[in-house]
C-alpha positions as CSV (number, residue, x, y, z in Angstrom):
1,X,87.3,101.1,110.4
2,X,90.3,102.8,109.1
3,X,89.8,106.1,107.4
4,X,91.5,107.2,104.5
5,X,93.8,110.2,105.2
6,X,92.1,112.8,103.1
7,X,95.3,114.6,102.5
8,X,97.1,111.9,101.0
9,X,93.8,111.2,98.7
10,X,93.0,114.7,97.6
11,X,96.2,116.6,98.5
12,X,97.6,117.6,95.2
13,X,96.2,115.6,92.7
14,X,98.6,117.1,89.6
15,X,101.7,115.1,91.9
16,X,99.8,111.8,92.8
17,X,102.0,110.6,89.7
18,X,104.9,111.3,91.8
19,X,104.3,110.7,95.2
20,X,105.0,106.6,95.5
21,X,108.3,105.5,95.7
22,X,110.0,101.8,94.9
23,X,112.2,99.6,96.4
24,X,115.1,97.9,94.8
25,X,114.8,100.8,92.2
26,X,117.2,100.3,89.0
27,X,117.9,102.0,85.8
28,X,115.7,101.1,82.8
29,X,116.6,98.0,80.6
30,X,114.1,97.1,78.0
31,X,115.9,93.6,77.6
32,X,117.3,92.3,81.0
33,X,117.8,89.5,82.9
34,X,118.1,89.1,86.7
35,X,120.5,85.7,87.1
36,X,118.5,82.6,86.3
37,X,114.8,83.8,88.2
38,X,113.1,86.0,86.1
39,X,113.0,86.8,82.1
40,X,112.2,90.5,81.5
41,X,111.2,92.4,78.7
42,X,109.3,95.3,77.7
43,X,107.5,96.2,74.5
44,X,104.4,98.6,73.3
45,X,104.4,99.7,76.5
46,X,103.9,96.1,78.0
47,X,106.8,94.4,80.7
48,X,106.7,90.9,80.9
49,X,108.0,89.3,83.9
50,X,108.6,85.6,83.5
51,X,109.1,83.5,86.4
52,X,112.3,81.4,85.4
53,X,113.8,78.7,87.9
54,X,112.2,75.4,87.1
55,X,114.4,73.8,89.7
56,X,112.7,75.1,92.6
57,X,109.2,75.5,90.8
58,X,109.6,78.8,90.5
59,X,109.6,79.1,94.1
60,X,109.5,82.3,95.6
61,X,112.9,82.5,97.2
62,X,114.6,85.6,98.6
63,X,116.6,86.1,95.2
64,X,113.3,85.2,93.3
65,X,111.4,87.9,95.1
66,X,114.5,90.1,95.1
67,X,114.4,90.0,90.9
68,X,110.5,90.2,90.9
69,X,111.0,93.8,92.9
70,X,113.6,94.5,90.8
71,X,112.0,94.1,87.7
72,X,108.7,95.5,88.9
73,X,110.5,98.9,90.1
74,X,112.8,99.5,87.1
75,X,111.8,102.8,85.6
76,X,108.1,102.4,86.7
77,X,107.5,106.1,86.5
78,X,108.4,106.3,82.5
79,X,105.3,107.1,80.9
80,X,105.5,104.3,78.1
81,X,105.2,101.6,80.9
82,X,101.4,101.0,80.6
83,X,101.2,97.8,82.3
84,X,102.9,94.7,83.7
85,X,102.1,91.1,82.8
86,X,103.9,88.4,85.5
87,X,103.8,84.7,84.3
88,X,105.8,81.3,84.0
89,X,106.5,78.9,81.6
90,X,103.3,77.4,80.1
91,X,101.9,74.3,80.9
92,X,103.6,73.6,83.9
93,X,103.7,75.5,87.0
94,X,103.4,79.1,87.8
95,X,104.6,79.1,91.7
96,X,104.8,76.2,94.1
97,X,105.3,79.4,97.2
98,X,108.1,79.9,99.4
99,X,111.4,78.3,99.5
100,X,111.0,75.7,101.9
101,X,115.0,75.2,102.6
102,X,114.6,78.8,103.4
103,X,112.4,78.3,106.5
104,X,114.5,75.4,108.8
105,X,114.8,76.6,112.5
106,X,118.9,76.5,111.3
107,X,118.2,79.6,109.3
108,X,117.1,81.4,112.3
109,X,114.4,83.9,113.3
110,X,116.1,86.8,111.6
111,X,116.3,85.1,108.2
112,X,112.9,83.8,108.3
113,X,111.6,87.4,109.2
114,X,113.5,88.7,106.3
115,X,111.6,86.0,104.0
116,X,108.4,87.1,105.4
117,X,108.8,90.9,105.0
118,X,110.4,90.7,101.5
119,X,107.2,89.0,100.3
120,X,105.1,91.7,102.0
121,X,107.0,94.1,100.1
122,X,106.7,92.4,97.0
123,X,102.9,92.3,97.5
124,X,103.2,96.3,98.2
125,X,104.9,97.0,95.1
126,X,102.2,94.9,93.0
127,X,99.4,97.3,94.7
128,X,101.7,100.3,95.0
129,X,102.4,99.9,90.8
130,X,101.4,103.1,88.8
131,X,100.1,100.5,86.4
132,X,97.8,97.5,86.3
133,X,99.7,94.2,87.1
134,X,98.3,91.2,85.5
135,X,98.9,87.8,86.3
136,X,98.5,85.1,83.4
137,X,98.5,81.5,85.3
138,X,99.1,78.2,83.1
139,X,99.6,75.8,85.9
140,X,99.9,75.6,89.6
141,X,99.7,78.7,91.9
142,X,100.2,77.4,95.7
143,X,100.8,79.3,98.9
144,X,103.2,82.0,98.1
145,X,102.7,81.8,94.6
146,X,98.6,82.0,95.3
147,X,99.4,85.0,97.2
148,X,101.3,86.6,94.2
149,X,98.3,85.8,92.4
150,X,96.0,87.6,94.3
151,X,97.8,90.7,95.0
152,X,97.9,91.4,91.5
153,X,95.1,93.9,89.6
154,X,94.0,91.1,87.2
155,X,94.1,87.5,87.1
156,X,94.0,85.4,83.6
157,X,94.0,81.8,83.8
158,X,94.1,78.6,81.5
159,X,91.1,75.7,82.3
160,X,94.3,73.4,83.4
161,X,95.3,75.9,86.1
162,X,94.7,75.5,89.7
163,X,95.1,77.6,93.2
164,X,96.2,76.2,96.4
165,X,97.2,77.3,100.2
166,X,98.4,74.0,101.4
167,X,100.9,75.3,104.2
168,X,99.1,73.6,106.9
169,X,100.0,70.2,105.0
170,X,103.7,71.0,106.0
171,X,103.0,72.4,109.6
172,X,103.2,75.8,108.1
173,X,99.5,77.4,108.4
174,X,99.5,80.4,105.1
175,X,98.8,83.2,107.2
176,X,100.6,85.7,104.8
177,X,99.0,84.0,101.6
178,X,95.6,84.5,103.1
179,X,96.0,88.2,103.5
180,X,95.1,89.2,99.8
181,X,93.3,85.8,99.3
182,X,90.4,86.4,102.1
183,X,90.3,90.1,100.5
184,X,89.6,88.5,96.7
185,X,87.1,85.5,97.5
186,X,84.5,84.7,99.9
187,X,85.3,84.1,103.5
188,X,84.3,80.4,103.1
189,X,86.0,79.5,100.1
190,X,89.2,80.8,101.8
191,X,88.6,79.1,104.8
192,X,88.2,76.0,102.8
193,X,91.5,76.3,101.1
194,X,93.7,77.5,104.0
195,X,92.3,74.7,106.3
196,X,92.4,71.8,104.1
197,X,94.8,72.7,101.7
198,X,93.1,71.4,99.0
199,X,93.2,72.9,95.5
200,X,90.7,74.6,93.7
201,X,90.1,74.5,89.9
202,X,90.1,77.1,87.6
203,X,86.5,77.3,87.0
204,X,86.1,77.4,90.7
205,X,88.7,80.1,91.2
206,X,86.6,82.1,88.3
207,X,83.4,81.4,90.2
208,X,84.9,82.9,93.6
209,X,86.5,85.8,92.1
210,X,90.1,85.3,92.5
211,X,90.2,84.9,88.6
212,X,89.1,87.6,86.3
213,X,89.5,85.7,82.8
214,X,89.1,82.1,82.4
215,X,90.5,80.8,79.0
216,X,91.2,77.8,77.2
217,X,94.7,76.2,77.4
218,X,95.8,77.7,74.1
219,X,94.1,81.2,74.4
220,X,96.0,82.7,77.6
221,X,98.1,84.9,75.2
222,X,95.6,86.2,73.2
223,X,93.7,87.2,76.2
224,X,96.6,88.9,77.8
225,X,96.8,91.1,74.4
226,X,93.4,92.3,74.5
227,X,93.8,93.1,77.8
228,X,97.2,95.1,77.6
229,X,95.7,96.5,74.4
230,X,92.9,97.8,76.3
231,X,94.7,99.5,79.1
232,X,97.1,100.9,76.5
233,X,94.5,103.1,74.6
234,X,93.7,104.9,78.6
235,X,95.0,107.9,79.7
236,X,98.1,106.5,82.0
237,X,97.1,109.0,84.9
238,X,93.5,108.5,84.9
239,X,94.2,104.5,85.1
240,X,96.8,105.5,88.1
241,X,94.1,107.6,89.6
242,X,91.7,104.9,89.3
243,X,94.1,102.4,90.8
244,X,94.5,103.9,93.9
245,X,91.1,105.2,94.5
246,X,90.2,101.4,94.2
247,X,92.1,100.4,96.7
248,X,91.9,103.4,99.1
249,X,88.0,103.1,99.4
250,X,88.0,99.4,100.2
251,X,89.3,100.7,104.2
252,X,86.2,102.8,104.6
253,X,82.5,102.3,104.7
254,X,80.1,103.0,102.2
255,X,79.0,106.7,103.0
256,X,82.8,107.7,103.2
257,X,83.6,105.9,100.2
258,X,80.6,107.6,98.1
259,X,82.1,111.2,99.7
260,X,85.7,110.5,98.7
261,X,84.4,109.3,95.0
262,X,82.6,112.4,94.6
263,X,85.6,114.6,95.1
264,X,88.1,112.4,93.1
265,X,85.5,112.3,90.2
266,X,85.4,116.3,90.5
267,X,89.4,116.3,90.7
268,X,89.5,113.9,87.7
269,X,87.5,116.1,85.5
270,X,90.2,119.1,86.1
271,X,92.6,116.7,84.7
272,X,93.4,117.8,80.7
273,X,92.8,114.0,79.9
274,X,89.8,113.9,81.2
275,X,88.5,117.0,79.1
276,X,90.2,115.5,76.2
277,X,88.3,112.3,77.0
278,X,85.1,114.1,76.8
279,X,86.1,116.4,73.6
280,X,87.2,113.4,71.7
281,X,84.2,111.4,72.2
282,X,82.0,114.5,71.4
283,X,83.8,114.7,68.2
284,X,84.0,110.9,67.4
285,X,87.8,110.7,67.5
286,X,90.5,108.7,69.1
287,X,92.0,111.0,72.6
288,X,95.4,112.1,72.0
289,X,96.3,111.8,75.9
290,X,99.1,113.5,77.7
291,X,99.7,110.9,80.0
292,X,100.3,113.3,83.0
293,X,98.7,115.2,85.7
294,X,98.3,118.6,83.9
295,X,95.2,120.5,84.4
296,X,92.9,121.6,82.1
297,X,92.9,125.2,80.7
């Protein structure tokens, strides 16, 4: 069992917000467009990234993955950014997965390696994002598209959505899509999806733990707003700290996790935002967050 590097987790809590670097970092663009692959907008602390390449069924081509990486990375350290929502046009397809035209033998091994290494960067960028990343799914999420969903922190989907890892149908086992999948759902469910290629319904995905919230077909935006509004009410620094620890503690046994968690909680209480939260609760008022890692006086 891999052990957490304590110096990385507890080294300097006040600097944790500055410790994550981003690939494909670019300057801020409140409303931007990266070719025709994604549409990105930002308002009220929420960045919306909409997959927008219907001709390839929103496949995760190198261009699409580059656009997603760029949209995730842009000004990610700005305190006004509180959450990121990844979606697609409603009622059609979220993503069909990798673009199979990029996986032909004529493209060569180096190109194939680049595709999967870029996909790994994308999934890690979601994990490393300082704010929660929410997948809003209304349609099919297949193969690497299902991988993208599984990599997100929170997943909301409509009743008509479905999820599959059908790579074996085409002679390409969904090995990398299976990585976050088996970390989200029971092994038997993952095995059924990976070996048969058969899709699971929205309700089956919810029951298995791949989906956080299941909503009616016309209720997706309302539920996303409920979630993002709730995140907006929290201290950004505290949410970031919690997101990191959720990921870290999964790598260790329970005794180690509790030991590390105790230290995290103690150090969390040193933050100005923690003491502000406790004080506001006692005074029955809304907290006034600093959203940084300043220690309480």
